[in-house]
C-alpha positions in Angstrom: 4.1 -35.7 -17.9 4.9 -33.0 -20.3 6.5 -29.7 -19.5 3.9 -27.0 -18.2 3.0 -24.5 -21.0 4.6 -21.1 -20.2 2.0 -18.4 -19.6 2.2 -14.6 -19.7 -0.2 -12.7 -17.6 -0.9 -9.1 -17.9 -1.9 -7.6 -14.6 -3.6 -4.3 -14.6 -3.3 -2.0 -11.4 -3.1 1.7 -12.5 -4.0 3.3 -9.1 -2.4 4.8 -5.9 0.8 3.6 -4.4 -0.7 1.6 -1.6 -3.0 -0.3 -4.1 -0.1 -1.2 -6.2 2.0 -2.2 -3.0 -0.6 -4.7 -2.1 -0.1 -6.5 -5.4 3.5 -7.3 -4.5 2.9 -10.2 -1.9 0.3 -11.6 -4.2 2.6 -11.7 -7.2 5.4 -13.2 -5.0 3.1 -16.0 -4.1 2.1 -16.4 -7.7 5.7 -16.6 -8.7 6.4 -19.3 -6.1 3.4 -21.4 -6.7 3.2 -21.0 -10.6 6.7 -20.7 -11.8 5.6 -21.2 -15.3 4.0 -17.7 -15.4 5.6 -14.5 -16.5 3.9 -11.4 -15.4 3.9 -7.9 -17.0 2.3 -5.2 -14.5 0.6 -2.3 -16.3 1.1 0.5 -14.0 3.0 3.9 -13.7 6.8 3.7 -14.3 7.3 5.2 -10.9 6.3 2.1 -9.2 8.8 -0.1 -10.9 11.2 -0.5 -7.9 8.5 -2.4 -5.9 8.9 -5.3 -8.3 12.6 -5.3 -8.6 12.9 -8.6 -6.4 10.4 -10.4 -8.6 12.4 -11.9 -11.4 9.6 -13.0 -13.6 7.6 -9.7 -13.2 8.2 -6.6 -15.5 6.4 -3.2 -15.8 4.8 -1.8 -18.8 4.3 1.9 -18.3 0.7 3.2 -19.0 0.9 6.9 -19.9 -2.7 7.7 -19.3 -2.2 11.5 -19.4 -0.2 11.4 -22.7 0.1 8.8 -25.3 -2.5 6.3 -23.8 -5.1 9.0 -23.0 -8.7 8.6 -24.0 -10.1 5.6 -26.2 -7.6 6.2 -29.1 -4.8 6.1 -26.6 -6.1 3.0 -25.0 -6.2 1.3 -28.4 -2.7 2.2 -29.0 -1.8 0.7 -25.5 -3.7 -2.5 -26.3 -1.9 -2.8 -29.6 1.4 -2.5 -27.9 0.5 -5.0 -25.2 -0.6 -7.5 -27.8 3.0 -7.6 -29.1 3.9 -9.2 -25.7 2.0 -12.3 -26.5 -0.2 -12.1 -23.4 -2.0 -15.3 -22.8 -4.3 -13.9 -19.9 -5.3 -10.6 -18.5 -6.0 -10.1 -14.8 -7.6 -6.7 -14.0 -7.0 -5.7 -10.3 -8.4 -2.2 -11.0 -11.8 -2.4 -12.6 -12.2 1.1 -13.7 -13.3 2.7 -17.0 -9.8 2.4 -18.6 -9.6 -1.2 -17.8 -13.1 -2.0 -18.8 -12.3 -0.3 -22.3 -9.1 -2.5 -22.6 -11.4 -5.6 -21.6 -13.4 -4.9 -24.8 -10.2 -4.8 -26.9 -8.8 -7.9 -25.5 -12.0 -9.7 -25.7 -12.2 -8.7 -29.3 -8.8 -10.4 -29.8 -9.9 -13.5 -28.1 -7.5 -13.0 -25.0 -9.2 -14.3 -21.8 -9.9 -11.4 -19.4 -10.6 -11.8 -15.5 -11.6 -8.9 -13.4 -11.8 -8.2 -9.7 -15.0 -8.0 -7.5 -14.4 -5.0 -5.3 -17.3 -6.0 -3.1 -19.0 -2.7 -3.6 -22.3 -3.7 -2.1 -20.6 -5.1 1.0 -18.5 -1.9 1.2 -21.7 0.2 0.7 -23.3 -1.7 3.6 -20.2 -1.2 5.8 -19.9 2.5 5.4 -23.8 3.2 5.3 -24.8 6.0 7.8 -28.1 4.0 8.5 -28.5 0.2 8.9 -24.7 -0.1 8.8 -23.4 -3.8 8.7 -20.3 -3.5 10.7 -18.5 -6.7 9.6 -15.0 -7.5 8.4 -14.8 -7.8 4.7 -12.4 -9.8 2.5 -8.9 -8.2 2.2 -7.8 -6.5 -0.9 -4.9 -9.0 -1.1 -7.7 -11.9 -0.9 -9.6 -10.2 -3.7 -6.4 -9.9 -5.8 -5.6 -13.7 -5.3 -9.4 -14.6 -6.1 -9.0 -13.1 -9.5 -5.8 -15.3 -10.3 -7.7 -18.2 -9.1 -10.6 -17.3 -11.5 -7.9 -17.2 -14.3 -6.7 -20.6 -13.4 -3.8 -19.8 -10.9 -5.0 -20.5 -7.5 -3.0 -18.8 -4.8 -2.4 -19.5 -1.0 -1.2 -16.4 0.8 1.0 -16.8 3.6 2.9 -14.1 5.8 6.0 -15.4 4.2 5.2 -13.8 0.9 7.1 -10.7 1.5 10.2 -9.3 0.1 13.8 -9.7 1.4 15.6 -6.8 3.2 17.6 -4.8 0.6 21.0 -3.6 0.8 21.1 0.1 1.9 21.6 2.1 -1.1 24.4 4.7 -1.3 22.2 7.6 -0.9 20.1 5.9 1.9 23.4 4.9 3.7 24.6 8.5 3.7 21.4 9.3 5.7 21.0 6.5 7.9 24.6 5.2 8.6 25.8 5.5 12.3 22.3 6.7 13.4 21.0 5.2 16.8 19.1 2.0 16.6 16.1 1.3 16.6 15.3 2.7 13.1 11.6 3.9 13.0 9.9 5.3 10.1 7.2 7.7 10.7 4.7 8.7 7.8 2.1 11.0 9.1 0.4 12.0 6.0 -2.6 10.6 4.2 -4.6 11.4 1.1 -7.6 12.7 3.1 -7.6 14.7 6.3 -10.1 12.4 7.9 -7.5 9.7 8.3 -4.5 11.9 9.2 -3.2 12.3 12.8 -2.7 16.1 13.6 1.0 16.9 13.4 1.2 18.6 16.7 -0.1 15.5 18.5 2.3 13.3 16.4 5.0 15.6 17.6 4.3 15.1 21.3 4.0 11.3 20.8 7.5 11.3 19.1 9.0 13.3 21.8 7.7 10.9 24.3 8.9 7.9 22.4 12.5 9.3 22.0 12.5 9.8 25.7 11.9 6.1 26.3 13.5 4.4 23.3 17.0 5.0 21.9 15.9 5.3 18.3 16.2 7.3 15.0 13.0 8.5 13.4 12.9 8.7 9.6 10.3 10.9 8.5 8.6 10.1 5.1 6.3 12.3 3.0 5.9 13.5 -0.6 6.1 16.8 -2.3 7.4 20.2 -1.1 4.5 21.1 1.2 4.9 17.9 3.2 8.6 18.2 3.2 8.3 21.7 4.9 5.7 20.4 7.3 8.1 17.5 8.2 11.0 19.9 8.8 9.0 21.4 11.8 9.2 17.9 13.4 12.8 17.5 13.2 14.3 20.0 15.6 17.7 19.1 16.9 16.7 15.4 17.8 17.5 12.1 16.0 14.9 12.8 13.4 15.7 12.8 9.8 13.3 14.1 7.2 14.1 12.1 4.1 11.3 13.7 1.9 13.1 15.0 -1.2 16.4 13.7 -0.5 16.0 10.0 -1.8 14.7 8.5 -4.9 11.9 6.0 -4.6 14.1 3.0 -4.9 16.5 4.6 -2.3 13.4 5.1 0.0 12.4 1.4 -0.4 15.9 0.3 0.5 15.7 2.2 3.6 12.2 1.2 4.5 13.1 -2.5 4.3 15.8 -1.9 6.8 13.6 -0.3 9.4 12.7 -1.8 12.7 9.2 -0.6 12.4 7.1 2.0 10.7 4.1 4.3 12.1 1.8 5.3 9.3 -1.7 6.3 8.7 -4.0 4.2 6.6 -1.9 5.1 3.5 0.7 3.9 1.0 3.7 3.9 3.4 2.0 1.3 5.6 1.8 -1.0 2.7 5.4 -0.4 1.4 6.7 -1.4 5.0 4.4 -4.4 5.1 5.5 -5.8 1.6 9.0 -6.2 3.3 7.5 -7.7 6.4 8.5 -4.5 8.6 6.1 -4.3 11.6 3.7 -1.4 11.1 1.7 0.5 13.6 -1.3 2.1 11.7 -3.7 4.9 12.9 -7.1 5.0 11.6 -9.6 7.8 11.7 -12.8 7.6 9.8 -11.7 4.6 7.9 -11.5 1.1 9.5 -9.5 -2.1 8.8 -12.8 -3.9 8.1 -12.9 -2.4 4.6 -10.0 -4.6 3.6 -7.2 -2.3 3.4 -5.0 -3.6 6.3 -1.5 -3.9 5.6 -0.3 -7.4 4.6 0.6 -9.9 7.2 0.3 -7.4 10.2 -1.2 -8.5 13.5 -4.5 -6.8 14.2 -2.9 -5.7 17.7 -0.8 -3.1 15.7 -3.9 -1.1 14.7 -4.9 2.1 16.5 -8.6 3.0 15.9 -10.7 6.1 16.6 -13.3 5.5 19.3 -16.4 4.0 17.6 -18.5 4.6 20.8 -18.1 8.3 20.3 -18.1 8.1 16.5 -20.4 5.0 15.6 -20.6 5.9 11.7 -16.9 4.8 11.3 -16.0 3.8 8.7 -17.8 6.6 6.9 -16.2 5.8 3.7 -13.6 3.2 2.2 -11.0 5.8 1.4 -11.7 8.5 4.0 -12.8 11.1 1.6 -16.3 11.5 3.4 -16.2 13.1 6.8 -19.7 13.8 8.3 -20.1 16.8 10.4 -18.6 16.4 13.7 -16.3 13.5 12.7 -13.3 16.0 11.7 -11.5 15.2 14.9 -12.4 11.5 15.3 -8.7 10.3 14.9 -7.9 12.6 18.0 -9.4 10.0 20.2 -6.2 8.0 19.6 -4.0 9.3 22.5 -0.3 10.1 22.1 0.5 7.7 24.9 -1.4 4.9 23.1 0.9 5.6 20.0 4.1 5.3 22.3 2.9 2.1 23.9 1.9 0.6 20.6 5.3 1.3 19.0 7.0 -0.1 22.0 5.0 -3.2 21.4 5.8 -3.1 17.7 9.5 -3.0 18.4 9.3 -6.3 20.3 8.0 -8.0 17.2 10.9 -6.8 15.1 
């Protein structure tokens, strides 16, 4: 038998942090099962630290607000990517930008394979009438399917997570000598419909720290969230890391946590890609839409009460909140959070 031909795949994922984080276990599986593949991920430069443990994966920065903006900018991007000798393109995004790139790559005779987002199934799942409430294929499975179409079948296992990282110097200065267990808390989400009220979260954290000797590391983004998290700190063993660490430093800390508490949001996926147990809180969204963190047991999800709010999930991303559903997530009690976190710690 001859030596396998080396392949260079371009993977397009230009979206939010959680969507990009969900590519990591899939790419790790690809790397293990198809070692003759080199991968270039087209995404934001900010996300590069996610791929640091994958030696055959590099990041090409898409400057979609500057140099690569518009059709002319995408043509410029295409020409730069062609210099990399790409053998196949795997589009995990399927938006207008990647569709335009598809035309360019097809014109250049480069095979192009796109994701099926299951839009019709998701529409049925979130429909206000004649709702089809059924578990859909996970995003990780949808990603793997595209690689299969490209000729690289992938079997996803829970072991396809990243290794725990050494604490960076900056993370060590914040975390060292803090009481164990170390628990991350990420109480924010892109949309209010899937965000637990801070006052209730504060009560839950107080009870948790009465029962468990732990340090809580609070994660957020931007000045507004930093100030809000400061109100949760007080004089307790809680550390607001927002604005104090680089993204790479945050990842080194997250990988060393004993567990994470998060909404249906990016931080849940960051913890999951390291195999850190994650308790997730779900308001007007639902795990059935396919965005449950990789490798996590269903038992760690806390869901809003669908008997009271039967239209859940009202949308895939939580951006549609019907009248009267604004407080659906409040049906998750603070004691339920404490109990679930204790159960999570038994898994870590």
